[in-house]
Phi, psi and omega in degrees: 000135175252128178281126186262352179287146175243127185273163174250143180289150174245106182253342180237166181291149178292160180278162173101359179292160180261205180276168182300135184092008176300138178252161179232169171249142186232130179239113177286143180228134172276121186234049181117176177222152170222167181249148180218142172293146183306322185292338180291324184268334188254352183072217181120183180228185178108164184295343185251016185300321181291324175296318183294319178301328181275356180084359182295131180074004182255116182304144178302332179296345179259353177290153178255134180272123177231154183286147163267131189256147165219162179219137175258117179253130179248113180262130191295333183239329183273351178083191184284148170218161185236149176245115179068167187232345179068206192268151179290146179305336183284347183290339176304319183251324187213086182305324184294339179300320179262323187260344183080166190288320186291307181297325181293318180288328183283308188279336185057046188302146175219139181216121179283147176303131180085000178271344181297157187300308181304322179297317178293326173299313182299322181296338182257016174080023180247139172272108182310325187288339183264358184291134184267334189217136174226125177256133178254118179294318173194180190255018176301151190305316188289349179253339189240003184303324188256024183296328183297343188277353186233057189292336186273357184267160167265127178262127189248125179211178185274146178302321178293323178294314179301313182300312180300311188291339183258350186238348188297138176283145179051060188305321184292335175294343181251010175096359184260146170235092191306328178295342176294336186229008178276067179225156181279065179256176177271091174269135176235129186253139180261125177257117183282008172257001188284167181296335182268010179273127179230171174266158176214128182051235180274001189262125185287325188230108176229158183228114180288101191299321178247003175077012179234009177083000186278326178223124179241131174274138187231125179290113173224072185282172179131303177302311163236168185288342177231035182290151179218156174247179183222122184252126178249140182265107176262181180285104174093354177202173181252156169234124181252121173267102189279349187058220179261018168303328164223138171279322186230149181296333183290344172297339175293338183238336185289156177248006184291158178304133180286165184298164177308133179218162180298318179228092182309321185293313182284337174295320180296323179291322180291321183296320179296320179298318183293318182295319181293322175298316177304316181289317181292324187229067185301339179283345181294145171271125177242123180248110181283171189286321188211063180243097184303320180293316181292326180288319182297329182280351183297148169283157181293327186213139180239133177229000000 
């Protein structure tokens, strides 16, 4: 399959930002569930590591159910924006219609009625069609399945992620479902080699999305070749939406071999930056991509 859309580069901060030090509110949203073999989340070593990561020979009773995540960020002047989209509303009744037979059989996606992102936005008084900005940590199916439901938004992702997700061979074996993002949408790509890229704390490459320090995009590749995280400025502390740069919180302290990644070298470098950030700013909220215990412990809203 060939993806026909062409993105535009995003080189400057978006309009609508406030003064330096502006803070935002963040609401974590559960937008579906998928199943994963334990080794995919925990890593490990041994001659059968890759088989265990793929779930081969692992009974379904031992697989872990994890939440698909999305985040509503409320900016006082730029308005609401969303990070990731979770599962498409059609997954409630017929997962294969959006995700295909292979991914549906592997991940066993589930979505309760009213749990999809557009429904949750409407329940908060927001019109999904009027949403202006969606940040994608990466384009794996559990993060990108519902992109088609936010057609009025600009989708922000990294240049490297777009290139990988649209050209990789056998995309479904790498977690991509290209039909989820093969739309004539406004895709904007961030190059972390651009002139407005700066460092922040332990992170070497960040992009100040509104130019006021409220929301920063952070280059954390490895899980995918263009993975990024989102750092939000709260009152008195930061909140980091880590995406799949870490699956579980204990990866910040464990020394075990990390889970499977597209580029293990850059994954380890990203993990080192996360661990250093955690040590330097222990008060910061760090939200991993697929940690059931950490997800259940989150507050409904952070300010």
